[in-house]
C-alpha positions in Angstrom: 63.8 147.0 -14.5 63.8 144.1 -16.9 61.9 144.6 -20.2 58.6 142.7 -20.0 58.0 139.5 -21.8 56.1 140.9 -24.8 59.4 142.4 -26.0 60.6 138.9 -26.7 57.4 137.3 -27.9 57.8 137.9 -31.6 61.5 137.0 -31.5 61.0 133.8 -33.5 60.2 135.9 -36.5 63.4 137.8 -36.0 65.4 134.7 -35.8 63.9 133.5 -39.0 65.1 136.7 -40.7 68.5 136.7 -39.1 69.3 133.0 -39.7 67.9 133.2 -43.2 65.7 130.2 -42.8 62.4 129.3 -44.3 59.7 129.7 -41.6 58.4 126.2 -42.1 61.8 124.8 -41.1 62.5 127.3 -38.3 61.7 125.2 -35.2 63.9 122.3 -36.4 66.7 124.6 -37.5 66.7 126.7 -34.4 66.9 123.6 -32.2 70.0 122.5 -34.2 71.7 125.9 -34.2 71.2 126.7 -30.5 73.5 124.4 -28.5 72.2 123.9 -25.0 74.1 122.4 -22.1 73.4 121.9 -18.4 76.4 121.8 -16.1 76.6 119.3 -13.2 75.8 122.2 -10.8 72.6 123.0 -12.7 73.8 126.1 -14.6 72.2 126.2 -18.1 74.2 127.4 -21.1 72.8 128.4 -24.5 75.1 129.2 -27.4 74.4 130.4 -30.9 77.2 130.7 -33.5 76.9 133.8 -35.8 80.1 135.0 -37.6 78.9 138.4 -38.6 81.6 140.3 -36.7 84.4 139.4 -34.3 82.2 140.1 -31.3 80.0 138.2 -28.8 77.1 139.2 -26.6 76.6 137.5 -23.3 73.6 137.5 -21.0 73.5 136.1 -17.5 70.0 135.8 -16.0 69.1 134.8 -12.5 65.6 133.6 -11.9 65.4 136.0 -9.1 63.7 139.4 -8.7 61.5 141.5 -6.5 58.9 138.7 -6.1 61.5 136.6 -4.3 62.1 139.1 -1.5 60.5 138.7 1.9 58.0 141.2 3.1 59.8 143.9 5.1 62.9 143.4 2.9 61.7 145.0 -0.4 64.3 146.5 -2.6 66.9 143.8 -1.7 67.2 142.4 -5.3 67.7 145.9 -6.8 70.2 146.9 -4.2 72.0 143.6 -4.7 72.4 144.4 -8.4 74.1 147.6 -7.4 76.4 145.8 -5.0 77.5 143.2 -7.6 79.5 146.0 -9.3 81.5 146.7 -6.2 84.0 144.0 -6.9 85.2 140.7 -5.4 88.0 139.5 -3.1 90.4 140.0 -6.0 88.8 142.8 -8.0 88.3 146.2 -6.5 90.8 145.9 -3.6 94.3 147.0 -2.9 94.7 144.7 0.1 91.8 142.4 0.8 93.3 140.9 3.9 93.2 144.3 5.6 90.0 145.3 3.9 88.1 142.2 5.1 88.6 143.1 8.8 87.5 146.7 8.2 84.4 145.6 6.3 83.4 143.4 9.2 83.7 146.3 11.6 81.7 148.5 9.2 78.9 146.0 9.0 78.8 145.6 12.8 78.7 149.4 13.4 76.2 149.9 10.6 73.9 147.3 12.0 74.1 148.9 15.4 73.2 152.3 14.0 70.2 150.8 12.3 69.0 149.0 15.5 69.2 152.3 17.3 67.4 154.2 14.6 64.5 151.7 14.6 63.7 152.7 18.2 62.4 156.0 16.7 61.7 158.6 19.3 63.1 156.5 22.1 66.5 156.2 20.4 69.6 157.4 22.4 70.5 160.4 20.3 74.0 160.8 21.8 74.8 157.2 21.2 73.4 157.4 17.7 75.5 160.4 16.9 78.6 158.7 18.3 78.1 155.5 16.3 77.3 157.4 13.1 80.5 159.3 13.4 82.4 156.1 14.0 80.8 154.6 10.9 81.8 157.5 8.7 85.4 157.3 10.0 85.5 153.6 9.2 84.1 154.2 5.7 86.7 156.9 5.1 89.5 154.5 6.0 88.0 151.8 3.8 87.9 154.0 0.7 91.7 154.1 0.8 91.8 150.3 0.5 89.4 149.9 -2.4 89.5 150.5 -6.2 86.2 152.0 -7.4 84.6 150.8 -10.7 87.3 148.2 -11.4 84.9 145.8 -13.1 83.8 148.5 -15.5 87.5 149.4 -16.1 88.5 145.8 -16.8 85.8 145.4 -19.4 86.2 148.9 -21.0 90.0 148.5 -21.5 89.3 145.2 -23.3 86.8 146.8 -25.8 83.6 145.8 -24.1 80.4 147.8 -24.8 76.8 147.6 -23.4 77.9 146.6 -19.9 74.6 146.8 -18.0 72.4 145.2 -15.4 68.7 145.3 -14.6 66.4 144.0 -11.9 62.7 143.3 -12.5 59.9 141.6 -10.7 60.9 138.2 -12.2 64.6 138.2 -13.1 68.0 139.9 -12.6 70.1 140.3 -15.6 73.8 141.1 -16.3 74.8 141.7 -19.9 77.9 142.8 -22.0 79.2 142.6 -25.5 82.9 141.9 -26.0 85.5 141.0 -28.6 85.2 137.3 -29.2 88.8 136.7 -28.0 87.9 138.1 -24.6 85.4 135.4 -23.5 87.8 134.0 -20.9 88.2 137.4 -19.3 84.4 137.6 -19.0 84.2 134.1 -17.5 86.9 135.0 -15.0 85.2 138.2 -13.9 81.6 136.9 -13.8 82.4 133.6 -12.0 84.3 135.5 -9.4 81.3 137.8 -8.9 79.1 134.7 -8.4 81.6 133.0 -6.0 83.2 135.9 -4.1 81.2 139.2 -4.2 82.3 141.8 -1.7 79.5 144.2 -0.6 81.7 147.3 -0.5 80.1 150.7 0.3 76.9 149.0 1.3 75.5 151.8 3.5 76.6 154.5 1.0 74.9 152.6 -1.9 71.8 152.1 0.2 71.5 155.9 0.5 72.0 156.2 -3.3 69.1 153.9 -3.9 66.9 155.8 -1.4 67.7 159.0 -3.3 66.9 157.2 -6.6 63.6 156.2 -5.1 62.8 159.8 -4.1 63.5 161.1 -7.6 61.8 158.3 -9.5 58.7 157.8 -7.4 58.2 160.3 -4.6 59.0 163.4 -6.7 57.8 162.0 -10.0 54.1 162.1 -10.6 54.2 159.3 -13.1 56.2 157.1 -10.8 54.0 157.8 -7.9 50.9 157.0 -9.9 52.3 153.7 -11.2 53.5 152.6 -7.7 50.0 153.2 -6.2 48.3 151.5 -9.2 50.2 148.3 -8.6 49.6 148.4 -4.9 45.9 148.6 -5.7 45.7 146.1 -8.6 47.5 143.4 -6.6 46.5 143.0 -3.0 48.2 139.7 -2.2 50.8 138.8 -4.8 54.3 140.3 -4.6 53.7 142.2 -7.9 52.1 144.8 -5.7 55.5 145.9 -4.4 57.9 148.3 -6.2 61.1 146.8 -7.5 63.0 149.6 -5.9 61.4 148.8 -2.5 59.2 150.6 0.0 60.9 153.5 1.9 60.7 152.0 5.3 62.2 148.7 4.1 65.0 150.4 2.1 66.1 152.4 5.1 67.0 149.3 7.1 68.1 146.8 4.5 70.9 144.7 6.0 73.9 142.9 4.7 73.1 139.6 6.5 69.7 139.3 4.7 71.3 140.3 1.4 74.0 137.8 1.8 71.5 135.0 2.3 69.3 136.3 -0.5 72.4 136.2 -2.8 73.3 132.7 -1.9 69.8 131.3 -2.4 69.1 133.1 -5.7 72.4 133.8 -7.5 73.2 130.1 -7.5 74.4 128.2 -10.6 71.2 126.0 -10.5 69.2 129.2 -10.7 71.2 130.7 -13.6 71.0 130.9 -17.4 73.9 132.1 -19.6 73.4 132.8 -23.3 76.3 133.4 -25.6 75.7 134.6 -29.2 78.2 135.7 -31.8 81.6 134.8 -33.2 82.2 131.7 -31.2 83.3 128.1 -31.3 80.7 126.4 -29.0 83.1 123.7 -27.9 85.6 126.3 -26.7 82.9 128.4 -24.9 81.7 125.3 -23.2 85.2 124.5 -22.0 85.7 128.0 -20.6 82.3 128.0 -18.9 82.9 124.6 -17.3 86.3 125.7 -16.2 85.2 128.8 -14.4 81.5 128.2 -13.5 81.4 124.5 -13.2 83.3 124.6 -9.9 80.6 126.7 -8.2 78.5 124.6 -5.9 74.7 124.2 -6.4 72.5 125.6 -3.7 69.3 124.6 -2.1 66.8 127.1 -3.6 64.2 128.7 -1.4 61.0 126.6 -1.8 58.8 129.4 -0.2 55.5 129.6 -2.1 54.4 132.8 -3.6 50.9 134.0 -2.6 48.4 133.6 -5.4 46.4 136.8 -6.2 42.7 136.1 -5.4 40.2 136.6 -8.2 39.1 140.2 -8.3 35.4 140.6 -7.7 34.8 144.3 -8.3 36.4 147.4 -9.8 39.1 149.0 -7.8 39.7 152.8 -8.2 42.1 155.3 -6.7 42.8 159.0 -7.3 46.3 160.5 -6.8 46.6 164.2 -6.4 49.8 165.9 -7.6 51.1 169.1 -9.3 51.1 167.7 -12.9 48.8 167.1 -15.9 46.2 164.4 -15.6 47.2 160.8 -16.3 45.2 157.5 -16.4 46.3 153.9 -15.8 43.6 151.3 -16.4 44.3 147.5 -16.3 42.9 144.0 -16.2 44.1 140.8 -14.7 45.1 138.0 -17.1 47.1 134.8 -17.3 50.8 134.5 -17.8 52.6 132.7 -20.7 52.3 130.1 -22.0 48.5 130.4 -21.7 46.8 130.8 -25.0 45.0 134.0 -23.9 48.4 135.6 -23.4 49.2 135.2 -27.1 45.8 136.8 -27.9 46.6 139.8 -25.7 49.8 140.4 -27.7 47.6 140.9 -30.8 45.1 143.0 -28.9 47.9 145.3 -27.8 49.1 145.8 -31.3 45.6 146.1 -32.7 44.7 148.9 -30.2 47.8 151.0 -29.8 50.8 150.0 -31.9 51.3 152.5 -34.7 49.4 155.4 -36.2 46.8 153.1 -37.8 46.0 151.4 -34.4 42.3 151.8 -33.3 42.9 153.8 -30.2 45.4 156.1 -31.9 42.9 156.9 -34.6 39.9 157.4 -32.4 41.2 158.9 -29.2 44.1 160.9 -30.6 43.3 161.8 -34.2 39.5 161.8 -34.5 38.1 162.8 -31.0 41.3 164.5 -29.9 40.7 163.4 -26.3 44.2 162.1 -25.6 47.8 163.2 -26.2 49.1 159.6 -25.9 47.8 156.1 -25.3 49.7 152.9 -25.0 48.7 149.3 -24.1 51.1 146.8 -22.5 50.6 143.1 -22.2 52.4 141.3 -19.3 52.7 144.0 -16.7 54.6 144.2 -14.4 56.1 140.7 -14.9 55.5 137.3 -16.6 56.4 134.6 -14.1 52.9 134.8 -12.6 49.5 136.0 -13.7 49.8 139.6 -14.6 47.9 142.5 -16.2 47.0 144.0 -19.6 47.3 147.8 -18.9 46.5 151.0 -20.7 48.5 154.2 -20.0 47.1 157.4 -21.3 47.4 161.2 -21.0 44.3 163.3 -21.7 44.6 166.3 -24.0 43.7 169.6 -22.3 40.9 170.5 -21.5 39.6 166.9 -21.6 39.5 164.9 -18.5 40.5 161.4 -17.4 36.9 160.4 -17.3 36.3 161.4 -20.9 39.2 159.3 -22.0 38.1 156.4 -19.8 34.6 156.5 -21.4 36.0 156.6 -24.9 38.3 153.7 -24.1 35.5 151.7 -22.6 33.5 152.1 -25.9 36.4 150.7 -27.9 36.7 147.8 -25.6 33.0 147.0 -26.0 33.5 147.2 -29.8 36.3 144.6 -29.4 34.0 142.3 -27.5 31.0 142.6 -29.9 32.4 143.2 -33.4 34.6 140.6 -34.9 38.0 141.9 -36.2 38.0 141.7 -40.0 40.4 139.2 -41.5 42.1 142.1 -43.3 42.7 144.1 -40.1 43.9 141.0 -38.3 46.3 140.1 -41.1 47.7 143.6 -41.1 48.3 143.5 -37.4 50.1 140.2 -37.6 52.4 141.5 -40.4 53.0 144.7 -38.4 54.1 142.8 -35.4 56.6 140.8 -37.4 58.0 143.9 -39.1 58.4 145.9 -35.8 60.4 143.2 -34.2 62.5 142.3 -37.2 63.7 145.9 -37.2 64.2 145.9 -33.4 66.0 142.6 -32.8 68.7 142.2 -35.3 71.7 142.0 -33.0 73.7 139.4 -31.1 72.5 141.1 -27.9 68.9 140.8 -28.9 69.2 137.1 -29.6 71.2 136.5 -26.4 68.6 138.4 -24.5 65.5 136.6 -25.8 67.1 133.1 -25.6 68.2 133.7 -22.0 64.9 135.3 -21.1 62.7 132.4 -22.1 65.0 129.8 -20.7 65.1 131.6 -17.3 61.4 132.6 -17.2 59.7 129.4 -18.6 62.5 126.9 -18.4 62.6 126.4 -22.1 63.8 128.8 -24.9 61.9 126.6 -27.4 58.9 128.7 -26.5 60.2 131.0 -29.2 59.9 128.4 -31.9 56.2 127.9 -31.6 55.3 131.6 -31.1 54.8 132.5 -34.8 52.5 129.5 -35.4 50.5 130.3 -32.3 50.0 133.9 -33.4 48.9 132.8 -36.9 46.2 130.5 -35.5 44.5 133.3 -33.6 41.0 134.1 -35.0 38.6 137.0 -34.7 36.5 134.8 -32.4 39.6 134.2 -30.1 40.0 138.0 -29.8 36.4 138.6 -29.0 36.2 135.8 -26.5 39.4 136.8 -24.7 38.1 140.4 -24.5 34.8 139.2 -23.1 36.5 137.1 -20.5 39.0 139.5 -19.1 38.2 143.1 -20.2 35.3 143.4 -17.8 34.5 146.0 -15.2 34.8 143.7 -12.2 38.3 142.7 -13.3 39.4 146.3 -13.7 41.7 148.6 -11.7 41.8 152.4 -12.5 44.3 154.9 -11.2 43.7 158.5 -12.0 46.3 161.2 -11.5 44.6 164.5 -10.9 46.1 168.0 -10.6 45.7 169.5 -7.1 43.0 172.2 -7.0 
């Protein structure tokens, strides 16, 4: 899954440090250093020239994630990410002319197997066995015509590192760092993936993802608790659904829907590319136009996303499992660029970031009620109204309820006692220092520029962030806490060991 938006929020400070600019000049200088272009097909390109080493980091972000799936088709975006590494009509094949016919037959038989399985107890078991054996035989023949992991091999042989991809609620991301003289190779591979992906090993990979789900959610107490928390906290909005998909949906995901989903979401007019490093922007623009500019824009899906209704009372669930107690407690809140979202960034740091944070000192050191506690702003996504969430593990023999009570006391303190100027100033400095240490690379810069451009439609959000944080007052923190950190806006998920 994609890292949530708070990871990038302090990035303007990092850029100040990296670009060696006075903070008062930063917005102007960033605007002039980042070169932004929109191709005729709608693809947006951001470039930042930094000659620190002969390398370049590149992010491709599609404004497409789990929220864009149809009900009954959950897990499509994540499975598609897997399939995009299976190659193209020219990459990953020994003879695509022969392979294409075989892939069509595999899809037909695989779809027939799924249709029969959906009948449940009334399925014709003899026919199902026959078709399943036919599918396995076709897959065995197909493996002789394909070259596994050729995209990875092409990159690795040319010195690439950090080849990775992720799917979140909001975005799908593909990233890599390469020698700066290999940009055209990158463009050749990635434009081909956008234009001519081939969904090889679809049914095999679907089984792989189903096993991944069993390990990460069904067999993992933390994953199970988190999944059920989201399903309780959101009753209408797609954020209620797991990115990996629900089991009954995963079992019958089909290539026809995935193909349509790909076309509507992985279109150039739904894409942001960020290139940061040892580059000549004019040359990068030429290459991107050459390879990506020929891809046609698509009509994007205008389907509205259901708005989560205002919560009117506490929601609470208990999950029994064979593990130590856990507690997730969260509150609904606005998405960026709402002012309250900035405030919650500071509240997160004030309460749980570092050993001097309030909750660390009270719940872990002084009262010794918890082994760990962490707050997260912007969960599980940031395109839409989201949550401010606490994750905590009680210290034996203390219970979830004891931790919850102590946490509620600290929240009431936040509502009623103004944060001192000294404490607030320290938190702001801490936020800056943390992210300066964490985002000093080409990859970090490419990641945050592409993230904000894809999420909010404007990377310039970065340039105003430091000023917005500096303006936050103790009254702002108190008022935001009073507005959102209230019982009727709360969801609690308690993981409890089976008796």
